[in-house]
PDB file of the backbone (N, CA, C, O) and the ligand in Angstrom, with CONECT records:
HET     ZN  A 101       1
ATOM      1  N   MET A   1      -7.782  10.669 131.074  1.00  0.00           N
ATOM      2  CA  MET A   1      -7.636   9.337 131.570  1.00  0.00           C
ATOM      3  C   MET A   1      -8.780   8.682 130.951  1.00  0.00           C
ATOM      4  O   MET A   1      -9.336   7.828 131.643  1.00  0.00           O
ATOM      5  N   LYS A   2      -9.304   8.939 129.638  1.00  0.00           N
ATOM      6  CA  LYS A   2     -10.371   8.131 129.034  1.00  0.00           C
ATOM      7  C   LYS A   2     -10.017   6.804 128.592  1.00  0.00           C
ATOM      8  O   LYS A   2      -8.894   6.528 128.172  1.00  0.00           O
ATOM      9  N   ARG A   3     -10.920   6.024 128.680  1.00  0.00           N
ATOM     10  CA  ARG A   3     -10.630   4.711 128.061  1.00  0.00           C
ATOM     11  C   ARG A   3     -11.060   4.629 126.622  1.00  0.00           C
ATOM     12  O   ARG A   3     -12.132   5.083 126.222  1.00  0.00           O
ATOM     13  N   PRO A   4     -10.264   4.091 125.942  1.00  0.00           N
ATOM     14  CA  PRO A   4     -10.677   4.074 124.445  1.00  0.00           C
ATOM     15  C   PRO A   4     -12.363   3.264 124.485  1.00  0.00           C
ATOM     16  O   PRO A   4     -12.817   2.381 125.213  1.00  0.00           O
ATOM     17  N   PRO A   5     -12.930   4.014 123.396  1.00  0.00           N
ATOM     18  CA  PRO A   5     -14.378   3.490 123.191  1.00  0.00           C
ATOM     19  C   PRO A   5     -14.189   2.298 122.361  1.00  0.00           C
ATOM     20  O   PRO A   5     -13.123   1.960 121.847  1.00  0.00           O
ATOM     21  N   VAL A   6     -15.423   1.628 122.261  1.00  0.00           N
ATOM     22  CA  VAL A   6     -15.458   0.418 121.554  1.00  0.00           C
ATOM     23  C   VAL A   6     -14.993   0.800 120.147  1.00  0.00           C
ATOM     24  O   VAL A   6     -15.056   1.944 119.697  1.00  0.00           O
ATOM     25  N   ASP A   7     -14.533  -0.240 119.512  1.00  0.00           N
ATOM     26  CA  ASP A   7     -13.820   0.145 118.043  1.00  0.00           C
ATOM     27  C   ASP A   7     -14.910   0.107 117.061  1.00  0.00           C
ATOM     28  O   ASP A   7     -14.913  -0.706 116.137  1.00  0.00           O
ATOM     29  N   HIS A   8     -15.882   1.018 117.257  1.00  0.00           N
ATOM     30  CA  HIS A   8     -16.824   1.268 116.384  1.00  0.00           C
ATOM     31  C   HIS A   8     -16.432   2.899 115.847  1.00  0.00           C
ATOM     32  O   HIS A   8     -16.267   3.825 116.641  1.00  0.00           O
ATOM     33  N   PRO A   9     -16.339   3.018 114.555  1.00  0.00           N
ATOM     34  CA  PRO A   9     -15.997   4.408 114.121  1.00  0.00           C
ATOM     35  C   PRO A   9     -16.803   5.550 114.594  1.00  0.00           C
ATOM     36  O   PRO A   9     -16.457   6.711 114.812  1.00  0.00           O
ATOM     37  N   ASP A  10     -18.189   4.856 114.730  1.00  0.00           N
ATOM     38  CA  ASP A  10     -19.047   6.042 115.170  1.00  0.00           C
ATOM     39  C   ASP A  10     -19.335   6.150 116.685  1.00  0.00           C
ATOM     40  O   ASP A  10     -20.046   7.079 117.067  1.00  0.00           O
ATOM     41  N   ALA A  11     -18.931   5.440 117.399  1.00  0.00           N
ATOM     42  CA  ALA A  11     -19.009   5.125 118.744  1.00  0.00           C
ATOM     43  C   ALA A  11     -19.033   6.453 119.616  1.00  0.00           C
ATOM     44  O   ALA A  11     -19.803   6.648 120.556  1.00  0.00           O
ATOM     45  N   MET A  12     -18.071   7.332 119.157  1.00  0.00           N
ATOM     46  CA  MET A  12     -18.015   8.590 120.108  1.00  0.00           C
ATOM     47  C   MET A  12     -18.703   9.841 119.468  1.00  0.00           C
ATOM     48  O   MET A  12     -18.633  10.969 119.955  1.00  0.00           O
ATOM     49  N   ARG A  13     -19.400   9.506 118.277  1.00  0.00           N
ATOM     50  CA  ARG A  13     -20.300  10.558 117.618  1.00  0.00           C
ATOM     51  C   ARG A  13     -21.320  10.855 118.695  1.00  0.00           C
ATOM     52  O   ARG A  13     -21.628  10.060 119.583  1.00  0.00           O
ATOM     53  N   LEU A  14     -21.882  12.229 118.517  1.00  0.00           N
ATOM     54  CA  LEU A  14     -23.026  12.637 119.389  1.00  0.00           C
ATOM     55  C   LEU A  14     -24.298  12.263 118.630  1.00  0.00           C
ATOM     56  O   LEU A  14     -24.413  12.094 117.416  1.00  0.00           O
ATOM     57  N   ILE A  15     -25.315  12.157 119.663  1.00  0.00           N
ATOM     58  CA  ILE A  15     -26.584  11.852 119.215  1.00  0.00           C
ATOM     59  C   ILE A  15     -27.118  13.108 118.426  1.00  0.00           C
ATOM     60  O   ILE A  15     -27.938  12.959 117.520  1.00  0.00           O
ATOM     61  N   ILE A  16     -26.683  14.232 118.752  1.00  0.00           N
ATOM     62  CA  ILE A  16     -27.369  15.458 117.989  1.00  0.00           C
ATOM     63  C   ILE A  16     -26.732  15.279 116.480  1.00  0.00           C
ATOM     64  O   ILE A  16     -27.356  15.840 115.579  1.00  0.00           O
ATOM     65  N   GLU A  17     -25.828  14.721 116.211  1.00  0.00           N
ATOM     66  CA  GLU A  17     -25.204  14.480 114.791  1.00  0.00           C
ATOM     67  C   GLU A  17     -26.281  13.517 113.967  1.00  0.00           C
ATOM     68  O   GLU A  17     -26.295  13.559 112.737  1.00  0.00           O
ATOM     69  N   LEU A  18     -27.148  12.679 114.677  1.00  0.00           N
ATOM     70  CA  LEU A  18     -27.959  11.878 114.138  1.00  0.00           C
ATOM     71  C   LEU A  18     -29.214  12.616 113.413  1.00  0.00           C
ATOM     72  O   LEU A  18     -29.783  13.537 113.999  1.00  0.00           O
ATOM     73  N   SER A  19     -29.588  12.233 112.258  1.00  0.00           N
ATOM     74  CA  SER A  19     -30.828  12.678 111.848  1.00  0.00           C
ATOM     75  C   SER A  19     -32.127  11.770 111.930  1.00  0.00           C
ATOM     76  O   SER A  19     -33.290  12.132 111.758  1.00  0.00           O
ATOM     77  N   SER A  20     -31.618  10.414 112.255  1.00  0.00           N
ATOM     78  CA  SER A  20     -32.594   9.362 112.366  1.00  0.00           C
ATOM     79  C   SER A  20     -31.868   8.069 112.829  1.00  0.00           C
ATOM     80  O   SER A  20     -30.658   8.009 112.608  1.00  0.00           O
ATOM     81  N   LEU A  21     -32.440   7.101 113.404  1.00  0.00           N
ATOM     82  CA  LEU A  21     -32.002   5.892 113.872  1.00  0.00           C
ATOM     83  C   LEU A  21     -33.007   4.903 113.685  1.00  0.00           C
ATOM     84  O   LEU A  21     -34.103   4.991 114.239  1.00  0.00           O
ATOM     85  N   TYR A  22     -32.656   3.872 112.856  1.00  0.00           N
ATOM     86  CA  TYR A  22     -33.410   2.802 112.578  1.00  0.00           C
ATOM     87  C   TYR A  22     -33.103   1.481 113.399  1.00  0.00           C
ATOM     88  O   TYR A  22     -31.990   0.955 113.420  1.00  0.00           O
ATOM     89  N   VAL A  23     -34.095   1.057 113.999  1.00  0.00           N
ATOM     90  CA  VAL A  23     -33.829   0.017 114.933  1.00  0.00           C
ATOM     91  C   VAL A  23     -34.748  -1.190 114.526  1.00  0.00           C
ATOM     92  O   VAL A  23     -35.965  -1.054 114.397  1.00  0.00           O
ATOM     93  N   ALA A  24     -34.135  -2.302 114.345  1.00  0.00           N
ATOM     94  CA  ALA A  24     -35.033  -3.700 114.105  1.00  0.00           C
ATOM     95  C   ALA A  24     -34.622  -4.631 115.067  1.00  0.00           C
ATOM     96  O   ALA A  24     -33.467  -4.723 115.483  1.00  0.00           O
ATOM     97  N   CYS A  25     -35.556  -5.312 115.413  1.00  0.00           N
ATOM     98  CA  CYS A  25     -35.325  -6.548 116.292  1.00  0.00           C
ATOM     99  C   CYS A  25     -35.481  -7.855 115.455  1.00  0.00           C
ATOM    100  O   CYS A  25     -36.473  -8.209 114.817  1.00  0.00           O
ATOM    101  N   ASP A  26     -34.368  -8.448 115.587  1.00  0.00           N
ATOM    102  CA  ASP A  26     -34.292  -9.694 114.887  1.00  0.00           C
ATOM    103  C   ASP A  26     -35.031 -10.818 115.564  1.00  0.00           C
ATOM    104  O   ASP A  26     -35.169 -11.867 114.934  1.00  0.00           O
ATOM    105  N   ASP A  27     -35.461 -10.723 116.636  1.00  0.00           N
ATOM    106  CA  ASP A  27     -36.115 -11.773 117.261  1.00  0.00           C
ATOM    107  C   ASP A  27     -37.650 -11.960 117.132  1.00  0.00           C
ATOM    108  O   ASP A  27     -38.281 -13.008 116.988  1.00  0.00           O
ATOM    109  N   CYS A  28     -38.108 -10.637 117.225  1.00  0.00           N
ATOM    110  CA  CYS A  28     -39.682 -10.460 116.916  1.00  0.00           C
ATOM    111  C   CYS A  28     -40.113  -9.931 115.726  1.00  0.00           C
ATOM    112  O   CYS A  28     -41.295  -9.981 115.389  1.00  0.00           O
ATOM    113  N   GLY A  29     -39.116  -9.350 114.960  1.00  0.00           N
ATOM    114  CA  GLY A  29     -39.411  -8.732 113.813  1.00  0.00           C
ATOM    115  C   GLY A  29     -39.785  -7.066 114.044  1.00  0.00           C
ATOM    116  O   GLY A  29     -39.969  -6.404 113.023  1.00  0.00           O
ATOM    117  N   HIS A  30     -39.867  -6.577 115.012  1.00  0.00           N
ATOM    118  CA  HIS A  30     -40.365  -5.304 115.251  1.00  0.00           C
ATOM    119  C   HIS A  30     -39.445  -4.369 115.020  1.00  0.00           C
ATOM    120  O   HIS A  30     -38.323  -4.406 115.524  1.00  0.00           O
ATOM    121  N   SER A  31     -39.900  -3.360 114.151  1.00  0.00           N
ATOM    122  CA  SER A  31     -38.867  -2.444 113.894  1.00  0.00           C
ATOM    123  C   SER A  31     -39.320  -0.812 114.000  1.00  0.00           C
ATOM    124  O   SER A  31     -40.516  -0.546 113.885  1.00  0.00           O
ATOM    125  N   ARG A  32     -38.501   0.089 114.185  1.00  0.00           N
ATOM    126  CA  ARG A  32     -39.080   1.507 114.503  1.00  0.00           C
ATOM    127  C   ARG A  32     -38.068   2.332 113.924  1.00  0.00           C
ATOM    128  O   ARG A  32     -37.039   1.773 113.542  1.00  0.00           O
ATOM    129  N   ASN A  33     -38.190   3.598 113.792  1.00  0.00           N
ATOM    130  CA  ASN A  33     -37.427   4.586 113.201  1.00  0.00           C
ATOM    131  C   ASN A  33     -37.500   5.739 114.299  1.00  0.00           C
ATOM    132  O   ASN A  33     -38.516   6.393 114.532  1.00  0.00           O
ATOM    133  N   LEU A  34     -36.352   5.880 114.898  1.00  0.00           N
ATOM    134  CA  LEU A  34     -36.516   7.012 115.806  1.00  0.00           C
ATOM    135  C   LEU A  34     -36.006   8.387 115.243  1.00  0.00           C
ATOM    136  O   LEU A  34     -34.871   8.542 114.791  1.00  0.00           O
ATOM    137  N   GLY A  35     -36.867   9.267 115.310  1.00  0.00           N
ATOM    138  CA  GLY A  35     -36.559  10.461 114.475  1.00  0.00           C
ATOM    139  C   GLY A  35     -35.872  11.633 115.562  1.00  0.00           C
ATOM    140  O   GLY A  35     -35.564  11.399 116.730  1.00  0.00           O
ATOM    141  N   VAL A  36     -35.744  12.769 114.943  1.00  0.00           N
ATOM    142  CA  VAL A  36     -34.960  13.773 115.887  1.00  0.00           C
ATOM    143  C   VAL A  36     -35.550  13.872 117.321  1.00  0.00           C
ATOM    144  O   VAL A  36     -34.844  13.955 118.326  1.00  0.00           O
ATOM    145  N   GLU A  37     -36.794  13.859 117.323  1.00  0.00           N
ATOM    146  CA  GLU A  37     -37.666  14.284 118.629  1.00  0.00           C
ATOM    147  C   GLU A  37     -37.379  12.961 119.579  1.00  0.00           C
ATOM    148  O   GLU A  37     -37.189  13.173 120.777  1.00  0.00           O
ATOM    149  N   SER A  38     -37.347  11.858 119.178  1.00  0.00           N
ATOM    150  CA  SER A  38     -37.062  10.825 120.063  1.00  0.00           C
ATOM    151  C   SER A  38     -35.545  10.762 120.741  1.00  0.00           C
ATOM    152  O   SER A  38     -35.178  10.367 121.847  1.00  0.00           O
ATOM    153  N   LEU A  39     -34.687  11.416 119.414  1.00  0.00           N
ATOM    154  CA  LEU A  39     -33.303  11.356 119.781  1.00  0.00           C
ATOM    155  C   LEU A  39     -33.159  12.500 120.899  1.00  0.00           C
ATOM    156  O   LEU A  39     -32.472  12.290 121.898  1.00  0.00           O
ATOM    157  N   ARG A  40     -33.722  13.525 120.730  1.00  0.00           N
ATOM    158  CA  ARG A  40     -33.607  14.572 121.553  1.00  0.00           C
ATOM    159  C   ARG A  40     -33.896  14.263 123.072  1.00  0.00           C
ATOM    160  O   ARG A  40     -33.260  14.643 124.055  1.00  0.00           O
ATOM    161  N   LYS A  41     -35.186  13.358 122.994  1.00  0.00           N
ATOM    162  CA  LYS A  41     -35.540  12.969 124.599  1.00  0.00           C
ATOM    163  C   LYS A  41     -34.494  11.919 125.055  1.00  0.00           C
ATOM    164  O   LYS A  41     -34.518  11.569 126.234  1.00  0.00           O
ATOM    165  N   ALA A  42     -33.615  11.413 124.243  1.00  0.00           N
ATOM    166  CA  ALA A  42     -32.489  10.445 124.917  1.00  0.00           C
ATOM    167  C   ALA A  42     -31.372  11.541 125.465  1.00  0.00           C
ATOM    168  O   ALA A  42     -30.672  11.331 126.455  1.00  0.00           O
ATOM    169  N   VAL A  43     -31.327  12.595 124.761  1.00  0.00           N
ATOM    170  CA  VAL A  43     -30.516  13.546 125.220  1.00  0.00           C
ATOM    171  C   VAL A  43     -30.826  13.974 126.520  1.00  0.00           C
ATOM    172  O   VAL A  43     -30.076  13.841 127.487  1.00  0.00           O
ATOM    173  N   ASP A  44     -31.957  14.496 126.531  1.00  0.00           N
ATOM    174  CA  ASP A  44     -32.585  15.067 127.710  1.00  0.00           C
ATOM    175  C   ASP A  44     -32.583  14.191 129.011  1.00  0.00           C
ATOM    176  O   ASP A  44     -32.716  14.617 130.157  1.00  0.00           O
ATOM    177  N   LEU A  45     -32.393  12.778 128.591  1.00  0.00           N
ATOM    178  CA  LEU A  45     -32.309  11.521 129.606  1.00  0.00           C
ATOM    179  C   LEU A  45     -30.799  11.510 130.152  1.00  0.00           C
ATOM    180  O   LEU A  45     -30.578  10.883 131.188  1.00  0.00           O
ATOM    181  N   GLY A  46     -29.727  12.191 129.484  1.00  0.00           N
ATOM    182  CA  GLY A  46     -28.461  12.235 129.738  1.00  0.00           C
ATOM    183  C   GLY A  46     -27.675  11.054 128.791  1.00  0.00           C
ATOM    184  O   GLY A  46     -26.684  10.417 129.147  1.00  0.00           O
ATOM    185  N   VAL A  47     -28.377  10.940 127.509  1.00  0.00           N
ATOM    186  CA  VAL A  47     -27.544  10.169 126.835  1.00  0.00           C
ATOM    187  C   VAL A  47     -27.027  10.922 125.862  1.00  0.00           C
ATOM    188  O   VAL A  47     -27.803  11.683 125.286  1.00  0.00           O
ATOM    189  N   HIS A  48     -25.742  10.894 125.490  1.00  0.00           N
ATOM    190  CA  HIS A  48     -25.158  11.851 124.323  1.00  0.00           C
ATOM    191  C   HIS A  48     -24.354  11.260 123.397  1.00  0.00           C
ATOM    192  O   HIS A  48     -24.177  11.883 122.350  1.00  0.00           O
ATOM    193  N   SER A  49     -23.759  10.070 123.554  1.00  0.00           N
ATOM    194  CA  SER A  49     -23.042   9.670 122.648  1.00  0.00           C
ATOM    195  C   SER A  49     -23.883   8.413 121.959  1.00  0.00           C
ATOM    196  O   SER A  49     -24.822   7.862 122.533  1.00  0.00           O
ATOM    197  N   TYR A  50     -23.400   8.044 120.639  1.00  0.00           N
ATOM    198  CA  TYR A  50     -23.937   7.041 119.960  1.00  0.00           C
ATOM    199  C   TYR A  50     -23.861   5.747 120.651  1.00  0.00           C
ATOM    200  O   TYR A  50     -24.771   4.918 120.630  1.00  0.00           O
ATOM    201  N   MET A  51     -22.566   5.581 121.360  1.00  0.00           N
ATOM    202  CA  MET A  51     -22.278   4.339 122.120  1.00  0.00           C
ATOM    203  C   MET A  51     -23.236   4.024 123.189  1.00  0.00           C
ATOM    204  O   MET A  51     -23.663   2.918 123.520  1.00  0.00           O
ATOM    205  N   GLN A  52     -23.514   5.237 123.694  1.00  0.00           N
ATOM    206  CA  GLN A  52     -24.361   5.194 124.981  1.00  0.00           C
ATOM    207  C   GLN A  52     -25.597   4.959 124.658  1.00  0.00           C
ATOM    208  O   GLN A  52     -26.245   4.214 125.393  1.00  0.00           O
ATOM    209  N   LEU A  53     -26.205   5.529 123.504  1.00  0.00           N
ATOM    210  CA  LEU A  53     -27.655   5.344 122.974  1.00  0.00           C
ATOM    211  C   LEU A  53     -27.702   3.683 122.553  1.00  0.00           C
ATOM    212  O   LEU A  53     -28.692   3.046 122.914  1.00  0.00           O
ATOM    213  N   CYS A  54     -26.570   2.958 121.750  1.00  0.00           N
ATOM    214  CA  CYS A  54     -26.837   1.837 121.545  1.00  0.00           C
ATOM    215  C   CYS A  54     -27.212   0.874 122.639  1.00  0.00           C
ATOM    216  O   CYS A  54     -28.149   0.075 122.620  1.00  0.00           O
ATOM    217  N   ARG A  55     -26.196   1.108 123.741  1.00  0.00           N
ATOM    218  CA  ARG A  55     -26.528   0.448 125.081  1.00  0.00           C
ATOM    219  C   ARG A  55     -27.734   0.374 125.441  1.00  0.00           C
ATOM    220  O   ARG A  55     -28.295  -0.694 125.688  1.00  0.00           O
ATOM    221  N   LYS A  56     -28.404   1.778 125.530  1.00  0.00           N
ATOM    222  CA  LYS A  56     -29.822   2.089 126.083  1.00  0.00           C
ATOM    223  C   LYS A  56     -30.825   1.295 125.184  1.00  0.00           C
ATOM    224  O   LYS A  56     -31.766   0.848 125.840  1.00  0.00           O
ATOM    225  N   ILE A  57     -30.860   1.032 123.964  1.00  0.00           N
ATOM    226  CA  ILE A  57     -31.756   0.781 122.996  1.00  0.00           C
ATOM    227  C   ILE A  57     -32.239  -0.627 123.492  1.00  0.00           C
ATOM    228  O   ILE A  57     -31.363  -1.418 123.844  1.00  0.00           O
ATOM    229  N   ARG A  58     -33.380  -0.962 123.544  1.00  0.00           N
ATOM    230  CA  ARG A  58     -34.186  -2.079 123.730  1.00  0.00           C
ATOM    231  C   ARG A  58     -35.362  -2.339 122.923  1.00  0.00           C
ATOM    232  O   ARG A  58     -36.103  -1.401 122.630  1.00  0.00           O
ATOM    233  N   CYS A  59     -35.640  -3.687 122.481  1.00  0.00           N
ATOM    234  CA  CYS A  59     -36.711  -3.823 121.908  1.00  0.00           C
ATOM    235  C   CYS A  59     -38.017  -3.534 122.806  1.00  0.00           C
ATOM    236  O   CYS A  59     -38.223  -4.145 123.855  1.00  0.00           O
ATOM    237  N   SER A  60     -38.844  -2.583 122.317  1.00  0.00           N
ATOM    238  CA  SER A  60     -40.125  -2.296 123.054  1.00  0.00           C
ATOM    239  C   SER A  60     -41.142  -3.591 123.087  1.00  0.00           C
ATOM    240  O   SER A  60     -42.091  -3.620 123.870  1.00  0.00           O
ATOM    241  N   GLU A  61     -40.897  -4.508 122.294  1.00  0.00           N
ATOM    242  CA  GLU A  61     -42.045  -5.511 122.140  1.00  0.00           C
ATOM    243  C   GLU A  61     -41.458  -6.836 122.852  1.00  0.00           C
ATOM    244  O   GLU A  61     -42.177  -7.599 123.497  1.00  0.00           O
ATOM    245  N   CYS A  62     -40.273  -6.997 122.693  1.00  0.00           N
ATOM    246  CA  CYS A  62     -39.877  -8.329 123.718  1.00  0.00           C
ATOM    247  C   CYS A  62     -39.850  -8.082 125.096  1.00  0.00           C
ATOM    248  O   CYS A  62     -39.478  -7.063 125.678  1.00  0.00           O
ATOM    249  N   PRO A  63     -40.321  -9.214 125.589  1.00  0.00           N
ATOM    250  CA  PRO A  63     -40.438  -9.032 127.205  1.00  0.00           C
ATOM    251  C   PRO A  63     -38.945  -8.816 127.888  1.00  0.00           C
ATOM    252  O   PRO A  63     -37.884  -9.341 127.551  1.00  0.00           O
ATOM    253  N   LYS A  64     -39.202  -7.883 128.945  1.00  0.00           N
ATOM    254  CA  LYS A  64     -38.127  -7.507 129.811  1.00  0.00           C
ATOM    255  C   LYS A  64     -37.613  -8.751 130.540  1.00  0.00           C
ATOM    256  O   LYS A  64     -38.167  -9.850 130.530  1.00  0.00           O
ATOM    257  N   GLY A  65     -36.478  -8.430 131.176  1.00  0.00           N
ATOM    258  CA  GLY A  65     -35.908  -9.464 132.098  1.00  0.00           C
ATOM    259  C   GLY A  65     -35.121 -10.579 131.211  1.00  0.00           C
ATOM    260  O   GLY A  65     -34.481 -11.461 131.784  1.00  0.00           O
ATOM    261  N   LEU A  66     -35.182 -10.518 129.993  1.00  0.00           N
ATOM    262  CA  LEU A  66     -34.385 -11.239 129.271  1.00  0.00           C
ATOM    263  C   LEU A  66     -32.834 -10.689 129.129  1.00  0.00           C
ATOM    264  O   LEU A  66     -32.629  -9.517 129.444  1.00  0.00           O
ATOM    265  N   PRO A  67     -31.797 -11.459 128.689  1.00  0.00           N
ATOM    266  CA  PRO A  67     -30.469 -11.147 128.740  1.00  0.00           C
ATOM    267  C   PRO A  67     -30.471  -9.833 127.871  1.00  0.00           C
ATOM    268  O   PRO A  67     -31.330  -9.713 126.998  1.00  0.00           O
ATOM    269  N   ALA A  68     -29.508  -8.813 128.087  1.00  0.00           N
ATOM    270  CA  ALA A  68     -29.625  -7.454 127.742  1.00  0.00           C
ATOM    271  C   ALA A  68     -29.463  -7.510 126.191  1.00  0.00           C
ATOM    272  O   ALA A  68     -30.196  -6.774 125.530  1.00  0.00           O
ATOM    273  N   PHE A  69     -28.580  -8.306 125.559  1.00  0.00           N
ATOM    274  CA  PHE A  69     -28.127  -8.382 124.432  1.00  0.00           C
ATOM    275  C   PHE A  69     -29.093  -8.928 123.486  1.00  0.00           C
ATOM    276  O   PHE A  69     -28.944 -10.108 123.172  1.00  0.00           O
ATOM    277  N   ARG A  70     -30.053  -8.271 122.981  1.00  0.00           N
ATOM    278  CA  ARG A  70     -31.073  -8.782 122.004  1.00  0.00           C
ATOM    279  C   ARG A  70     -30.314  -8.704 120.474  1.00  0.00           C
ATOM    280  O   ARG A  70     -29.251  -8.096 120.355  1.00  0.00           O
ATOM    281  N   ASN A  71     -30.881  -9.291 119.475  1.00  0.00           N
ATOM    282  CA  ASN A  71     -30.517  -9.412 118.036  1.00  0.00           C
ATOM    283  C   ASN A  71     -31.114  -8.099 117.610  1.00  0.00           C
ATOM    284  O   ASN A  71     -32.159  -8.188 116.965  1.00  0.00           O
ATOM    285  N   LEU A  72     -30.599  -6.786 117.876  1.00  0.00           N
ATOM    286  CA  LEU A  72     -30.970  -5.765 117.402  1.00  0.00           C
ATOM    287  C   LEU A  72     -29.845  -5.113 116.123  1.00  0.00           C
ATOM    288  O   LEU A  72     -28.622  -4.990 116.195  1.00  0.00           O
ATOM    289  N   THR A  73     -30.620  -4.830 115.172  1.00  0.00           N
ATOM    290  CA  THR A  73     -30.054  -4.072 114.035  1.00  0.00           C
ATOM    291  C   THR A  73     -30.273  -2.716 114.265  1.00  0.00           C
ATOM    292  O   THR A  73     -31.413  -2.260 114.356  1.00  0.00           O
ATOM    293  N   ILE A  74     -29.152  -1.958 114.378  1.00  0.00           N
ATOM    294  CA  ILE A  74     -29.246  -0.553 114.466  1.00  0.00           C
ATOM    295  C   ILE A  74     -28.477   0.048 113.353  1.00  0.00           C
ATOM    296  O   ILE A  74     -27.307  -0.218 113.076  1.00  0.00           O
ATOM    297  N   ARG A  75     -29.354   0.996 112.662  1.00  0.00           N
ATOM    298  CA  ARG A  75     -28.609   1.465 111.738  1.00  0.00           C
ATOM    299  C   ARG A  75     -28.616   3.265 111.546  1.00  0.00           C
ATOM    300  O   ARG A  75     -29.647   3.783 111.115  1.00  0.00           O
ATOM    301  N   PRO A  76     -27.612   3.992 111.836  1.00  0.00           N
ATOM    302  CA  PRO A  76     -27.921   5.406 112.168  1.00  0.00           C
ATOM    303  C   PRO A  76     -27.809   6.080 110.671  1.00  0.00           C
ATOM    304  O   PRO A  76     -27.258   5.558 109.702  1.00  0.00           O
ATOM    305  N   THR A  77     -28.375   7.197 110.702  1.00  0.00           N
ATOM    306  CA  THR A  77     -28.327   8.212 109.506  1.00  0.00           C
ATOM    307  C   THR A  77     -27.798   9.339 110.192  1.00  0.00           C
ATOM    308  O   THR A  77     -28.387   9.915 111.107  1.00  0.00           O
ATOM    309  N   TRP A  78     -26.485   9.702 109.664  1.00  0.00           N
ATOM    310  CA  TRP A  78     -25.890  10.935 110.157  1.00  0.00           C
ATOM    311  C   TRP A  78     -26.292  12.043 109.385  1.00  0.00           C
ATOM    312  O   TRP A  78     -26.599  11.883 108.203  1.00  0.00           O
ATOM    313  N   ARG A  79     -26.326  13.270 109.981  1.00  0.00           N
ATOM    314  CA  ARG A  79     -26.794  14.576 109.217  1.00  0.00           C
ATOM    315  C   ARG A  79     -25.842  14.820 108.305  1.00  0.00           C
ATOM    316  O   ARG A  79     -26.244  15.269 107.232  1.00  0.00           O
ATOM    317  N   CYS A  80     -24.552  14.627 108.453  1.00  0.00           N
ATOM    318  CA  CYS A  80     -23.466  15.174 107.513  1.00  0.00           C
ATOM    319  C   CYS A  80     -23.662  14.207 106.230  1.00  0.00           C
ATOM    320  O   CYS A  80     -23.434  14.682 105.118  1.00  0.00           O
ATOM    321  N   ASP A  81     -24.057  12.933 106.350  1.00  0.00           N
ATOM    322  CA  ASP A  81     -24.235  12.115 105.178  1.00  0.00           C
ATOM    323  C   ASP A  81     -25.464  12.393 104.520  1.00  0.00           C
ATOM    324  O   ASP A  81     -25.724  11.704 103.533  1.00  0.00           O
ATOM    325  N   GLU A  82     -26.294  13.296 104.885  1.00  0.00           N
ATOM    326  CA  GLU A  82     -27.464  13.444 103.998  1.00  0.00           C
ATOM    327  C   GLU A  82     -26.975  14.598 102.985  1.00  0.00           C
ATOM    328  O   GLU A  82     -26.061  15.367 103.282  1.00  0.00           O
ATOM    329  N   PRO A  83     -27.609  14.642 101.867  1.00  0.00           N
ATOM    330  CA  PRO A  83     -27.330  15.676 100.886  1.00  0.00           C
ATOM    331  C   PRO A  83     -27.745  17.040 101.290  1.00  0.00           C
ATOM    332  O   PRO A  83     -28.903  17.263 101.644  1.00  0.00           O
ATOM    333  N   ARG A  84     -26.924  17.868 101.252  1.00  0.00           N
ATOM    334  CA  ARG A  84     -27.366  19.301 101.725  1.00  0.00           C
ATOM    335  C   ARG A  84     -28.294  20.085 100.733  1.00  0.00           C
ATOM    336  O   ARG A  84     -28.434  19.806  99.543  1.00  0.00           O
ATOM    337  N   TYR A  85     -28.875  21.057 101.376  1.00  0.00           N
ATOM    338  CA  TYR A  85     -29.562  21.981 100.431  1.00  0.00           C
ATOM    339  C   TYR A  85     -28.858  22.938 100.186  1.00  0.00           C
ATOM    340  O   TYR A  85     -28.320  23.550 101.109  1.00  0.00           O
ATOM    341  N   SER A  86     -28.674  23.335  98.764  1.00  0.00           N
ATOM    342  CA  SER A  86     -27.870  24.199  98.288  1.00  0.00           C
ATOM    343  C   SER A  86     -28.376  25.551  98.422  1.00  0.00           C
ATOM    344  O   SER A  86     -29.592  25.619  98.245  1.00  0.00           O
ATOM    345  N   ILE A  87     -27.824  26.592  98.671  1.00  0.00           N
ATOM    346  CA  ILE A  87     -28.468  27.913  98.949  1.00  0.00           C
ATOM    347  C   ILE A  87     -27.983  28.821  97.606  1.00  0.00           C
ATOM    348  O   ILE A  87     -26.832  29.187  97.365  1.00  0.00           O
ATOM    349  N   ALA A  88     -29.193  29.076  96.804  1.00  0.00           N
ATOM    350  CA  ALA A  88     -28.704  29.869  95.521  1.00  0.00           C
ATOM    351  C   ALA A  88     -28.628  31.276  95.798  1.00  0.00           C
ATOM    352  O   ALA A  88     -28.266  32.058  94.919  1.00  0.00           O
TER     353      ALA A  88
HETATM  354 ZN    ZN A 101     -38.250  -7.885 119.949  1.00  0.00          ZN2+
END
């Protein structure tokens, strides 16, 4: 009895499929790139899907207590989209 996810094609993909995640705040201009280690920490905290991760992400520079929806630009890089090393 699962409810359909948000209509984002990547919403139900897993964080472990990500190789990195670029997050930019349009409000203050702060940007960061989450690498595999940061993503793994999120998994340790119980976040598993890309959709959950997007909900968790906040700008670390903007003051807290403001409405949850900041103007964040989130750009994922998926492992399978990266060129693979060919084994000779
Ligand atoms: Zn910000």
